[in-house]
N, C-alpha and C positions, 0 to 999 in steps of 0.2 A: 084225282081219283088213282085208288091204287090200283098195281098189274100183275100178276104172275107169268112166269116161265116156264113152260112144260116143253121137256125134252123129250122126243118119243125114241122109242127104241131105235131106229133107223139115224139119229142124230139129228133131226128136222128139229127144229126150237118154234113152237108159238106163243106169239106173246098178247093175252087175256087180258082186258080191263075187269074190275071188281068193283065190288058196292061195297063200301064200309062195313062190315059187320055180316057180311055173305062169305059162305064157305070155298075154300078152293073147289069142290066139287059143283056149288050150281055153279060158279065161275066158268066153267070146264063142260057141266051140260048146255048151259045158256048161252055158250060160241058154239056149241055142238063139234068139239073136241072129239076127234077118237081116240080110244083107248080108257077114257071112263064109260065104265058102266053104270054102275051108280043105281043096281036093281034093286035095291031097297029106298032110294028116294033120300037117302043121308042119314036113317035112323039106326045106324052101326049097326046095323044086323047081317052085313053080306062079305063083308071085302071088298067089294067089285071095285072101289074105286082107290086102292091100293097105291101107295105113289113112294119114291125113294128120292129124302128131302136132301136139296146139295147141303153137303156138310157146314156150310159157314151159314147157313141158317139156321140149324138143329136147336142150337142154343136160345135163338129167340122165339121159337114155338111155346108154349103150357105142356105143364108134363101131360104124359099119356095116361088116361081112365084106365081102370080096369077093364073092361067091355073091348074099347079098342084093341088095350095087349093082348087078348083072348083070341079074338078076330083074327088078329095077323099073323097069328102061328096056325092058321087054315087058307092061307094066299095062295091063287094058282100057282104065281112065279116064289122066287126064294125070297123069305125075310130077309132084311138084312139089319143091320145096328141103325140104318136113318129110315127103315121104313114109318108110314104113318098112313094111316086113312086121311084122304083127303075132303071128307064130309066133316070130317073133327078139327079141321086148320079154318079158325074164323078170323077170316085178315082185317086188319088193322093199317093204319096208315103205317106204322111200324114195321110189318109184311111188305110195305112197297116193295117190288122187285124180288119177292120169292121166286125161287128155281126149284122145280121139281122135276125127277125125273120120270117119266110111264115106265112101266115092267113092260117085260113080254107079251104077256097075259094076264086077264083078270079072271077066265074062268076055264 
């Protein structure tokens, strides 16, 4: 089963197991992870699941859709080159071990 490591702003890390095809946001909320609000439930409408993808993993992710790109312009924490919406990161076996950092704030 693939897993994701979420790094909290204080440096604490949490590793959560995911199901193949599940989004990183779904895995986080299913495990009760603090830092992912997911107010829109994963419909790419709110940006409250913003994460910073570890640089070593960026090239393995699919390209960003226009709606995700637009939403990232309105995040509560600074948008960085490695910003993504965790609801748009679908987990596959190739993403086993993915590392993402949670921003300071989501709203």
